[in-house]
mmCIF file of the N, C-alpha and C atoms, coordinates in Angstrom:
data_MODEL
# 
_entry.id   MODEL 
# 
loop_
_atom_site.group_PDB 
_atom_site.id 
_atom_site.type_symbol 
_atom_site.label_atom_id 
_atom_site.label_alt_id 
_atom_site.label_comp_id 
_atom_site.label_asym_id 
_atom_site.label_entity_id 
_atom_site.label_seq_id 
_atom_site.pdbx_PDB_ins_code 
_atom_site.Cartn_x 
_atom_site.Cartn_y 
_atom_site.Cartn_z 
_atom_site.occupancy 
_atom_site.B_iso_or_equiv 
_atom_site.pdbx_formal_charge 
_atom_site.auth_seq_id 
_atom_site.auth_comp_id 
_atom_site.auth_asym_id 
_atom_site.auth_atom_id 
_atom_site.pdbx_PDB_model_num 
ATOM 1   N N  . MET A 1 1  ? 0.819   -1.191 0.000   1.00 0.00 ? 1  MET A N  1 
ATOM 2   C CA . MET A 1 1  ? 0.000   0.000  0.000   1.00 0.00 ? 1  MET A CA 1 
ATOM 3   C C  . MET A 1 1  ? 0.861   1.252  0.000   1.00 0.00 ? 1  MET A C  1 
ATOM 4   N N  . ALA A 1 2  ? 2.127   1.133  0.351   1.00 0.00 ? 2  ALA A N  1 
ATOM 5   C CA . ALA A 1 2  ? 2.990   2.298  0.431   1.00 0.00 ? 2  ALA A CA 1 
ATOM 6   C C  . ALA A 1 2  ? 3.306   2.872  -0.949  1.00 0.00 ? 2  ALA A C  1 
ATOM 7   N N  . ASP A 1 3  ? 3.296   2.024  -1.986  1.00 0.00 ? 3  ASP A N  1 
ATOM 8   C CA . ASP A 1 3  ? 3.631   2.515  -3.320  1.00 0.00 ? 3  ASP A CA 1 
ATOM 9   C C  . ASP A 1 3  ? 2.415   3.014  -4.087  1.00 0.00 ? 3  ASP A C  1 
ATOM 10  N N  . LYS A 1 4  ? 1.229   2.880  -3.535  1.00 0.00 ? 4  LYS A N  1 
ATOM 11  C CA . LYS A 1 4  ? 0.026   3.373  -4.202  1.00 0.00 ? 4  LYS A CA 1 
ATOM 12  C C  . LYS A 1 4  ? -0.093  4.883  -4.022  1.00 0.00 ? 4  LYS A C  1 
ATOM 13  N N  . LYS A 1 5  ? -0.678  5.512  -5.010  1.00 0.00 ? 5  LYS A N  1 
ATOM 14  C CA . LYS A 1 5  ? -0.862  6.964  -4.984  1.00 0.00 ? 5  LYS A CA 1 
ATOM 15  C C  . LYS A 1 5  ? -2.325  7.286  -5.260  1.00 0.00 ? 5  LYS A C  1 
ATOM 16  N N  . MET A 1 6  ? -2.718  8.489  -4.855  1.00 0.00 ? 6  MET A N  1 
ATOM 17  C CA . MET A 1 6  ? -4.067  8.980  -5.119  1.00 0.00 ? 6  MET A CA 1 
ATOM 18  C C  . MET A 1 6  ? -3.953  10.357 -5.768  1.00 0.00 ? 6  MET A C  1 
ATOM 19  N N  . LYS A 1 7  ? -4.740  10.568 -6.801  1.00 0.00 ? 7  LYS A N  1 
ATOM 20  C CA . LYS A 1 7  ? -4.793  11.876 -7.451  1.00 0.00 ? 7  LYS A CA 1 
ATOM 21  C C  . LYS A 1 7  ? -6.035  12.587 -6.943  1.00 0.00 ? 7  LYS A C  1 
ATOM 22  N N  . LEU A 1 8  ? -5.834  13.742 -6.322  1.00 0.00 ? 8  LEU A N  1 
ATOM 23  C CA . LEU A 1 8  ? -6.932  14.536 -5.766  1.00 0.00 ? 8  LEU A CA 1 
ATOM 24  C C  . LEU A 1 8  ? -7.075  15.813 -6.580  1.00 0.00 ? 8  LEU A C  1 
ATOM 25  N N  . THR A 1 9  ? -8.297  16.107 -6.991  1.00 0.00 ? 9  THR A N  1 
ATOM 26  C CA . THR A 1 9  ? -8.579  17.294 -7.794  1.00 0.00 ? 9  THR A CA 1 
ATOM 27  C C  . THR A 1 9  ? -9.630  18.125 -7.078  1.00 0.00 ? 9  THR A C  1 
ATOM 28  N N  . LEU A 1 10 ? -9.369  19.420 -6.947  1.00 0.00 ? 10 LEU A N  1 
ATOM 29  C CA . LEU A 1 10 ? -10.323 20.331 -6.320  1.00 0.00 ? 10 LEU A CA 1 
ATOM 30  C C  . LEU A 1 10 ? -11.407 20.665 -7.344  1.00 0.00 ? 10 LEU A C  1 
ATOM 31  N N  . VAL A 1 11 ? -12.650 20.250 -7.080  1.00 0.00 ? 11 VAL A N  1 
ATOM 32  C CA . VAL A 1 11 ? -13.731 20.463 -8.042  1.00 0.00 ? 11 VAL A CA 1 
ATOM 33  C C  . VAL A 1 11 ? -14.795 21.420 -7.528  1.00 0.00 ? 11 VAL A C  1 
ATOM 34  N N  . LYS A 1 12 ? -14.714 21.801 -6.270  1.00 0.00 ? 12 LYS A N  1 
ATOM 35  C CA . LYS A 1 12 ? -15.688 22.734 -5.704  1.00 0.00 ? 12 LYS A CA 1 
ATOM 36  C C  . LYS A 1 12 ? -14.927 23.834 -4.967  1.00 0.00 ? 12 LYS A C  1 
ATOM 37  N N  . SER A 1 13 ? -15.424 25.046 -5.052  1.00 0.00 ? 13 SER A N  1 
ATOM 38  C CA . SER A 1 13 ? -14.762 26.191 -4.445  1.00 0.00 ? 13 SER A CA 1 
ATOM 39  C C  . SER A 1 13 ? -14.804 26.131 -2.921  1.00 0.00 ? 13 SER A C  1 
ATOM 40  N N  . THR A 1 14 ? -13.784 26.704 -2.301  1.00 0.00 ? 14 THR A N  1 
ATOM 41  C CA . THR A 1 14 ? -13.731 26.757 -0.845  1.00 0.00 ? 14 THR A CA 1 
ATOM 42  C C  . THR A 1 14 ? -14.393 28.007 -0.281  1.00 0.00 ? 14 THR A C  1 
ATOM 43  N N  . ILE A 1 15 ? -14.955 28.843 -1.150  1.00 0.00 ? 15 ILE A N  1 
ATOM 44  C CA . ILE A 1 15 ? -15.660 30.032 -0.679  1.00 0.00 ? 15 ILE A CA 1 
ATOM 45  C C  . ILE A 1 15 ? -16.879 29.587 0.123   1.00 0.00 ? 15 ILE A C  1 
ATOM 46  N N  . GLY A 1 16 ? -17.000 30.074 1.334   1.00 0.00 ? 16 GLY A N  1 
ATOM 47  C CA . GLY A 1 16 ? -18.125 29.722 2.184   1.00 0.00 ? 16 GLY A CA 1 
ATOM 48  C C  . GLY A 1 16 ? -17.932 28.448 2.978   1.00 0.00 ? 16 GLY A C  1 
ATOM 49  N N  . CYS A 1 17 ? -16.782 27.816 2.841   1.00 0.00 ? 17 CYS A N  1 
ATOM 50  C CA . CYS A 1 17 ? -16.511 26.586 3.597   1.00 0.00 ? 17 CYS A CA 1 
ATOM 51  C C  . CYS A 1 17 ? -16.122 26.919 5.035   1.00 0.00 ? 17 CYS A C  1 
ATOM 52  N N  . VAL A 1 18 ? -16.090 25.888 5.833   1.00 0.00 ? 18 VAL A N  1 
ATOM 53  C CA . VAL A 1 18 ? -15.579 26.000 7.194   1.00 0.00 ? 18 VAL A CA 1 
ATOM 54  C C  . VAL A 1 18 ? -14.105 26.415 7.094   1.00 0.00 ? 18 VAL A C  1 
ATOM 55  N N  . PRO A 1 19 ? -13.647 27.390 7.877   1.00 0.00 ? 19 PRO A N  1 
ATOM 56  C CA . PRO A 1 19 ? -12.248 27.829 7.793   1.00 0.00 ? 19 PRO A CA 1 
ATOM 57  C C  . PRO A 1 19 ? -11.231 26.695 7.974   1.00 0.00 ? 19 PRO A C  1 
ATOM 58  N N  . LYS A 1 20 ? -11.544 25.724 8.808   1.00 0.00 ? 20 LYS A N  1 
ATOM 59  C CA . LYS A 1 20 ? -10.636 24.587 8.993   1.00 0.00 ? 20 LYS A CA 1 
ATOM 60  C C  . LYS A 1 20 ? -10.474 23.806 7.685   1.00 0.00 ? 20 LYS A C  1 
ATOM 61  N N  . HIS A 1 21 ? -11.552 23.667 6.928   1.00 0.00 ? 21 HIS A N  1 
ATOM 62  C CA . HIS A 1 21 ? -11.494 22.935 5.671   1.00 0.00 ? 21 HIS A CA 1 
ATOM 63  C C  . HIS A 1 21 ? -10.673 23.693 4.639   1.00 0.00 ? 21 HIS A C  1 
ATOM 64  N N  . LYS A 1 22 ? -10.753 25.021 4.642   1.00 0.00 ? 22 LYS A N  1 
ATOM 65  C CA . LYS A 1 22 ? -9.931  25.826 3.737   1.00 0.00 ? 22 LYS A CA 1 
ATOM 66  C C  . LYS A 1 22 ? -8.452  25.590 4.009   1.00 0.00 ? 22 LYS A C  1 
ATOM 67  N N  . LYS A 1 23 ? -8.074  25.546 5.288   1.00 0.00 ? 23 LYS A N  1 
ATOM 68  C CA . LYS A 1 23 ? -6.673  25.329 5.643   1.00 0.00 ? 23 LYS A CA 1 
ATOM 69  C C  . LYS A 1 23 ? -6.210  23.924 5.264   1.00 0.00 ? 23 LYS A C  1 
ATOM 70  N N  . ILE A 1 24 ? -7.087  22.946 5.388   1.00 0.00 ? 24 ILE A N  1 
ATOM 71  C CA . ILE A 1 24 ? -6.749  21.581 5.000   1.00 0.00 ? 24 ILE A CA 1 
ATOM 72  C C  . ILE A 1 24 ? -6.470  21.523 3.498   1.00 0.00 ? 24 ILE A C  1 
ATOM 73  N N  . ILE A 1 25 ? -7.319  22.157 2.704   1.00 0.00 ? 25 ILE A N  1 
ATOM 74  C CA . ILE A 1 25 ? -7.141  22.176 1.251   1.00 0.00 ? 25 ILE A CA 1 
ATOM 75  C C  . ILE A 1 25 ? -5.827  22.851 0.886   1.00 0.00 ? 25 ILE A C  1 
ATOM 76  N N  . GLU A 1 26 ? -5.515  23.975 1.530   1.00 0.00 ? 26 GLU A N  1 
ATOM 77  C CA . GLU A 1 26 ? -4.262  24.679 1.259   1.00 0.00 ? 26 GLU A CA 1 
ATOM 78  C C  . GLU A 1 26 ? -3.055  23.834 1.655   1.00 0.00 ? 26 GLU A C  1 
ATOM 79  N N  . SER A 1 27 ? -3.151  23.126 2.768   1.00 0.00 ? 27 SER A N  1 
ATOM 80  C CA . SER A 1 27 ? -2.016  22.322 3.227   1.00 0.00 ? 27 SER A CA 1 
ATOM 81  C C  . SER A 1 27 ? -1.749  21.131 2.310   1.00 0.00 ? 27 SER A C  1 
ATOM 82  N N  . MET A 1 28 ? -2.771  20.687 1.583   1.00 0.00 ? 28 MET A N  1 
ATOM 83  C CA . MET A 1 28 ? -2.587  19.600 0.629   1.00 0.00 ? 28 MET A CA 1 
ATOM 84  C C  . MET A 1 28 ? -1.925  20.084 -0.650  1.00 0.00 ? 28 MET A C  1 
ATOM 85  N N  . GLY A 1 29 ? -1.841  21.383 -0.845  1.00 0.00 ? 29 GLY A N  1 
ATOM 86  C CA . GLY A 1 29 ? -1.201  21.938 -2.035  1.00 0.00 ? 29 GLY A CA 1 
ATOM 87  C C  . GLY A 1 29 ? -2.173  22.313 -3.135  1.00 0.00 ? 29 GLY A C  1 
ATOM 88  N N  . LEU A 1 30 ? -3.463  22.265 -2.843  1.00 0.00 ? 30 LEU A N  1 
ATOM 89  C CA . LEU A 1 30 ? -4.467  22.630 -3.850  1.00 0.00 ? 30 LEU A CA 1 
ATOM 90  C C  . LEU A 1 30 ? -4.727  24.132 -3.764  1.00 0.00 ? 30 LEU A C  1 
ATOM 91  N N  . ARG A 1 31 ? -4.668  24.807 -4.910  1.00 0.00 ? 31 ARG A N  1 
ATOM 92  C CA . ARG A 1 31 ? -4.794  26.258 -4.915  1.00 0.00 ? 31 ARG A CA 1 
ATOM 93  C C  . ARG A 1 31 ? -6.017  26.750 -5.672  1.00 0.00 ? 31 ARG A C  1 
ATOM 94  N N  . LYS A 1 32 ? -6.263  26.223 -6.854  1.00 0.00 ? 32 LYS A N  1 
ATOM 95  C CA . LYS A 1 32 ? -7.347  26.693 -7.705  1.00 0.00 ? 32 LYS A CA 1 
ATOM 96  C C  . LYS A 1 32 ? -8.278  25.542 -8.049  1.00 0.00 ? 32 LYS A C  1 
ATOM 97  N N  . LEU A 1 33 ? -9.433  25.870 -8.583  1.00 0.00 ? 33 LEU A N  1 
ATOM 98  C CA . LEU A 1 33 ? -10.336 24.835 -9.080  1.00 0.00 ? 33 LEU A CA 1 
ATOM 99  C C  . LEU A 1 33 ? -9.656  24.064 -10.204 1.00 0.00 ? 33 LEU A C  1 
ATOM 100 N N  . GLN A 1 34 ? -9.926  22.781 -10.272 1.00 0.00 ? 34 GLN A N  1 
ATOM 101 C CA . GLN A 1 34 ? -9.367  21.855 -11.253 1.00 0.00 ? 34 GLN A CA 1 
ATOM 102 C C  . GLN A 1 34 ? -7.863  21.636 -11.087 1.00 0.00 ? 34 GLN A C  1 
ATOM 103 N N  . HIS A 1 35 ? -7.265  22.093 -9.996  1.00 0.00 ? 35 HIS A N  1 
ATOM 104 C CA . HIS A 1 35 ? -5.859  21.830 -9.706  1.00 0.00 ? 35 HIS A CA 1 
ATOM 105 C C  . HIS A 1 35 ? -5.767  20.449 -9.069  1.00 0.00 ? 35 HIS A C  1 
ATOM 106 N N  . SER A 1 36 ? -4.766  19.663 -9.476  1.00 0.00 ? 36 SER A N  1 
ATOM 107 C CA . SER A 1 36 ? -4.625  18.297 -8.981  1.00 0.00 ? 36 SER A CA 1 
ATOM 108 C C  . SER A 1 36 ? -3.287  18.110 -8.293  1.00 0.00 ? 36 SER A C  1 
ATOM 109 N N  . VAL A 1 37 ? -3.266  17.224 -7.306  1.00 0.00 ? 37 VAL A N  1 
ATOM 110 C CA . VAL A 1 37 ? -2.038  16.808 -6.638  1.00 0.00 ? 37 VAL A CA 1 
ATOM 111 C C  . VAL A 1 37 ? -2.073  15.293 -6.497  1.00 0.00 ? 37 VAL A C  1 
ATOM 112 N N  . VAL A 1 38 ? -0.888  14.697 -6.434  1.00 0.00 ? 38 VAL A N  1 
ATOM 113 C CA . VAL A 1 38 ? -0.774  13.259 -6.229  1.00 0.00 ? 38 VAL A CA 1 
ATOM 114 C C  . VAL A 1 38 ? -0.181  13.052 -4.843  1.00 0.00 ? 38 VAL A C  1 
ATOM 115 N N  . LEU A 1 39 ? -0.911  12.328 -4.004  1.00 0.00 ? 39 LEU A N  1 
ATOM 116 C CA . LEU A 1 39 ? -0.486  12.074 -2.629  1.00 0.00 ? 39 LEU A CA 1 
ATOM 117 C C  . LEU A 1 39 ? -0.438  10.573 -2.382  1.00 0.00 ? 39 LEU A C  1 
ATOM 118 N N  . PRO A 1 40 ? 0.356   10.134 -1.404  1.00 0.00 ? 40 PRO A N  1 
ATOM 119 C CA . PRO A 1 40 ? 0.409   8.702  -1.098  1.00 0.00 ? 40 PRO A CA 1 
ATOM 120 C C  . PRO A 1 40 ? -0.916  8.214  -0.522  1.00 0.00 ? 40 PRO A C  1 
ATOM 121 N N  . ASP A 1 41 ? -1.234  6.974  -0.807  1.00 0.00 ? 41 ASP A N  1 
ATOM 122 C CA . ASP A 1 41 ? -2.471  6.365  -0.308  1.00 0.00 ? 41 ASP A CA 1 
ATOM 123 C C  . ASP A 1 41 ? -2.180  5.755  1.058   1.00 0.00 ? 41 ASP A C  1 
ATOM 124 N N  . ASN A 1 42 ? -2.402  6.546  2.113   1.00 0.00 ? 42 ASN A N  1 
ATOM 125 C CA . ASN A 1 42 ? -2.201  6.052  3.477   1.00 0.00 ? 42 ASN A CA 1 
ATOM 126 C C  . ASN A 1 42 ? -3.344  6.527  4.367   1.00 0.00 ? 42 ASN A C  1 
ATOM 127 N N  . ASP A 1 43 ? -3.275  6.172  5.627   1.00 0.00 ? 43 ASP A N  1 
ATOM 128 C CA . ASP A 1 43 ? -4.372  6.485  6.543   1.00 0.00 ? 43 ASP A CA 1 
ATOM 129 C C  . ASP A 1 43 ? -4.570  7.986  6.730   1.00 0.00 ? 43 ASP A C  1 
ATOM 130 N N  . SER A 1 44 ? -3.490  8.750  6.773   1.00 0.00 ? 44 SER A N  1 
ATOM 131 C CA . SER A 1 44 ? -3.644  10.190 6.988   1.00 0.00 ? 44 SER A CA 1 
ATOM 132 C C  . SER A 1 44 ? -4.308  10.862 5.788   1.00 0.00 ? 44 SER A C  1 
ATOM 133 N N  . THR A 1 45 ? -3.954  10.438 4.586   1.00 0.00 ? 45 THR A N  1 
ATOM 134 C CA . THR A 1 45 ? -4.587  10.996 3.390   1.00 0.00 ? 45 THR A CA 1 
ATOM 135 C C  . THR A 1 45 ? -6.061  10.618 3.343   1.00 0.00 ? 45 THR A C  1 
ATOM 136 N N  . ARG A 1 46 ? -6.368  9.390  3.702   1.00 0.00 ? 46 ARG A N  1 
ATOM 137 C CA . ARG A 1 46 ? -7.769  8.962  3.714   1.00 0.00 ? 46 ARG A CA 1 
ATOM 138 C C  . ARG A 1 46 ? -8.580  9.733  4.757   1.00 0.00 ? 46 ARG A C  1 
ATOM 139 N N  . GLY A 1 47 ? -7.975  10.088 5.886   1.00 0.00 ? 47 GLY A N  1 
ATOM 140 C CA . GLY A 1 47 ? -8.649  10.894 6.890   1.00 0.00 ? 47 GLY A CA 1 
ATOM 141 C C  . GLY A 1 47 ? -8.955  12.293 6.386   1.00 0.00 ? 47 GLY A C  1 
ATOM 142 N N  . ILE A 1 48 ? -8.020  12.853 5.643   1.00 0.00 ? 48 ILE A N  1 
ATOM 143 C CA . ILE A 1 48 ? -8.245  14.172 5.039   1.00 0.00 ? 48 ILE A CA 1 
ATOM 144 C C  . ILE A 1 48 ? -9.403  14.105 4.047   1.00 0.00 ? 48 ILE A C  1 
ATOM 145 N N  . ILE A 1 49 ? -9.421  13.049 3.248   1.00 0.00 ? 49 ILE A N  1 
ATOM 146 C CA . ILE A 1 49 ? -10.481 12.899 2.248   1.00 0.00 ? 49 ILE A CA 1 
ATOM 147 C C  . ILE A 1 49 ? -11.839 12.766 2.925   1.00 0.00 ? 49 ILE A C  1 
ATOM 148 N N  . ARG A 1 50 ? -11.877 12.107 4.071   1.00 0.00 ? 50 ARG A N  1 
ATOM 149 C CA . ARG A 1 50 ? -13.142 11.967 4.802   1.00 0.00 ? 50 ARG A CA 1 
ATOM 150 C C  . ARG A 1 50 ? -13.676 13.328 5.239   1.00 0.00 ? 50 ARG A C  1 
ATOM 151 N N  . GLN A 1 51 ? -12.774 14.256 5.591   1.00 0.00 ? 51 GLN A N  1 
ATOM 152 C CA . GLN A 1 51 ? -13.217 15.563 6.069   1.00 0.00 ? 51 GLN A CA 1 
ATOM 153 C C  . GLN A 1 51 ? -13.636 16.490 4.944   1.00 0.00 ? 51 GLN A C  1 
ATOM 154 N N  . VAL A 1 52 ? -12.871 16.527 3.875   1.00 0.00 ? 52 VAL A N  1 
ATOM 155 C CA . VAL A 1 52 ? -13.133 17.500 2.803   1.00 0.00 ? 52 VAL A CA 1 
ATOM 156 C C  . VAL A 1 52 ? -13.460 16.823 1.475   1.00 0.00 ? 52 VAL A C  1 
ATOM 157 N N  . GLY A 1 53 ? -13.950 15.617 1.528   1.00 0.00 ? 53 GLY A N  1 
ATOM 158 C CA . GLY A 1 53 ? -14.258 14.865 0.315   1.00 0.00 ? 53 GLY A CA 1 
ATOM 159 C C  . GLY A 1 53 ? -15.319 15.500 -0.550  1.00 0.00 ? 53 GLY A C  1 
ATOM 160 N N  . TYR A 1 54 ? -16.169 16.307 0.029   1.00 0.00 ? 54 TYR A N  1 
ATOM 161 C CA . TYR A 1 54 ? -17.226 16.965 -0.746  1.00 0.00 ? 54 TYR A CA 1 
ATOM 162 C C  . TYR A 1 54 ? -16.668 18.038 -1.677  1.00 0.00 ? 54 TYR A C  1 
ATOM 163 N N  . LEU A 1 55 ? -15.403 18.396 -1.520  1.00 0.00 ? 55 LEU A N  1 
ATOM 164 C CA . LEU A 1 55 ? -14.763 19.381 -2.381  1.00 0.00 ? 55 LEU A CA 1 
ATOM 165 C C  . LEU A 1 55 ? -13.866 18.740 -3.436  1.00 0.00 ? 55 LEU A C  1 
ATOM 166 N N  . LEU A 1 56 ? -13.627 17.441 -3.322  1.00 0.00 ? 56 LEU A N  1 
ATOM 167 C CA . LEU A 1 56 ? -12.599 16.770 -4.112  1.00 0.00 ? 56 LEU A CA 1 
ATOM 168 C C  . LEU A 1 56 ? -13.167 15.703 -5.038  1.00 0.00 ? 56 LEU A C  1 
ATOM 169 N N  . LYS A 1 57 ? -12.372 15.422 -6.083  1.00 0.00 ? 57 LYS A N  1 
ATOM 170 C CA . LYS A 1 57 ? -12.565 14.234 -6.904  1.00 0.00 ? 57 LYS A CA 1 
ATOM 171 C C  . LYS A 1 57 ? -11.341 13.362 -6.660  1.00 0.00 ? 57 LYS A C  1 
ATOM 172 N N  . VAL A 1 58 ? -11.548 12.098 -6.321  1.00 0.00 ? 58 VAL A N  1 
ATOM 173 C CA . VAL A 1 58 ? -10.455 11.199 -5.946  1.00 0.00 ? 58 VAL A CA 1 
ATOM 174 C C  . VAL A 1 58 ? -10.316 10.109 -7.002  1.00 0.00 ? 58 VAL A C  1 
ATOM 175 N N  . GLU A 1 59 ? -9.073  9.932  -7.481  1.00 0.00 ? 59 GLU A N  1 
ATOM 176 C CA . GLU A 1 59 ? -8.766  8.867  -8.409  1.00 0.00 ? 59 GLU A CA 1 
ATOM 177 C C  . GLU A 1 59 ? -7.589  8.077  -7.859  1.00 0.00 ? 59 GLU A C  1 
ATOM 178 N N  . GLU A 1 60 ? -7.699  6.759  -7.847  1.00 0.00 ? 60 GLU A N  1 
ATOM 179 C CA . GLU A 1 60 ? -6.605  5.919  -7.380  1.00 0.00 ? 60 GLU A CA 1 
ATOM 180 C C  . GLU A 1 60 ? -5.679  5.604  -8.533  1.00 0.00 ? 60 GLU A C  1 
ATOM 181 N N  . GLN A 1 61 ? -4.378  5.638  -8.260  1.00 0.00 ? 61 GLN A N  1 
ATOM 182 C CA . GLN A 1 61 ? -3.373  5.318  -9.275  1.00 0.00 ? 61 GLN A CA 1 
ATOM 183 C C  . GLN A 1 61 ? -2.544  4.154  -8.781  1.00 0.00 ? 61 GLN A C  1 
ATOM 184 N N  . ALA A 1 62 ? -2.014  3.390  -9.714  1.00 0.00 ? 62 ALA A N  1 
ATOM 185 C CA . ALA A 1 62 ? -1.203  2.225  -9.338  1.00 0.00 ? 62 ALA A CA 1 
ATOM 186 C C  . ALA A 1 62 ? 0.205   2.636  -8.998  1.00 0.00 ? 62 ALA A C  1 
# 
């Protein structure tokens, strides 16, 4: 599972979101709509997705 990656894309604006969720999105490296980042598939990343998943599109990569 350590070599698996996840591609996260910001598909919804953070305007009007909970301030904590805005900071989470920024800390992941997402800046603009349709911006994507590739992060490792681990428990901490999955926890982040659980909190702000309504703003993201998640794709698993091999």
